N, C-alpha and C positions, 0 to 999 in steps of 0.2 A: 371285540368281536362285532359283526352288524350280519343279523339273519336275514335272511327272504323267506316265509313261507307261506301256505296257503292252509285254508280251512276246509270252504266245501266251492272252491272256485279251480280251476286251472292255472298256472301261475303266469305273471306276462313275462313277456321275451327284456330280459332288464341283462344287462352287463355289467354283472353282479362288482367284481374289481373297479370297476369305472365309477360306478354310483360311490361303493364302498369310501375309495378316495375325496368322491367330491364331497358325501358328508362327511368326511373328517376335514378338508381345508374351511370348508362351512362351519361347522365348531370352532376350529381354531379361530374363526373371523371372529367371533363371540369369549372369543379367551376360555374354549373349555376345545377338550379331551374326548374321545369316543368312549366308552366302556363297556356297556351291553346296550345295542338295540333292537331289538326283537322287531320285525316288518311282519304284519300277521294279513294276508290280501285274502278277504271274504264276497259275501254277496249281498244284496243291500238284506238281506232278512236277515243273517248272522250279525251283520252290524248294525240292524236297531235289536235284535234279540241286547248286544252286548250293552247297546245303550240304556235299556231298560232297565238290565241286570244292574251297571255297576252306577251308571248313572242318574236314574229313574228317570231321564227323558223319552217322551213317546214319539221321538221323528227321525224321521232319515238321515243320514249325512256321510258327507263324505271322508271321514278321519274322524277319529277317536285316540289321542295319546296319554298315557299312563306314564307319568313321570317317578321314577325312581331314581332320579342325579342324588349325586353326592358333591358336596364343593364345588371342583370345576371339574368332576367326568360327568357325560351323560350317559345316563340307563333309563332305558324305556321302551313300553310295549307300545305300536303305532299301528293300530287297526285301518286297515284303509276298504273302502269296499269299493271295486272295481266296478259296480254295474253304476254308482253317482259318478266315478271322475268318467265315466264314459258319456252319459247322460249330461254331466256338466259342463266338460269338453264339444257337444253337438251344439247346446247351447249358447258356448262365449264364439262359437267355430275357429276352434283352437284342435291342433291333432292328439288324437289321444295320447302317443306318447308324452308328450310336452303337457298336457294336465298332470298326467300320474307323473312325473317329475315335481312338477310343483307341489302336488301331494305331498310327496315322498318328503321332499325339502319344507314343506308346512310343518311335519310333525315335528321334525327334528328342531325348527326355530320354535317350536312350544316348551322345547326343552330347554331351549336355551332363555327361558321367559320372557319368551316374544308372546303380545296376548292380541286377542281381536274381536275382544266383544263390545265395540264402539265405532262408529261410521270412521271414527277420526285411526283409532288403530287396527282396522280393517284397512285404508288407506296405508297403510304403514308398513303393514304384515306385506300387501300384494307388490309396494317395492323391495323388501327384502327377498323375496322369491323372487321375483325380475332379476333382481343384484345377485342372486347366489345360481338361474340360471343360465343366466350371462359368464358365470364361473364356469360351470359342467361346460359350458362349446371349449373352453381351454385346455378341459382334462383330457389327458391320455391313456 
């Protein structure tokens, strides 16, 4: 089950059925099925509090992924700061909706074991995000 909730911010406009189907398809591309994935949309301040409390990091970020996956089943909580998604979209000149979808799938890619800690893996992650975004265009 894929759930979309908010903590301290309005829910973004999403076609939850279409996005859920897309997430399952991308997970399958990496050999995984979807168990329980909870998306929690929040503000920068809430994301910072989560980052400090659970990861010991004192900085803003767009996404924090908590992985509870087992074997080939993806399970996790994915916190997404809509404030940072919006500012990142403006900074790179992309529509907000596209950047939000990129971050939604970024969390799933982390659950499949994809990393982005080095310059090389960041480039690879971006390519995987782009491939997944192309797949979304074909979803109905």
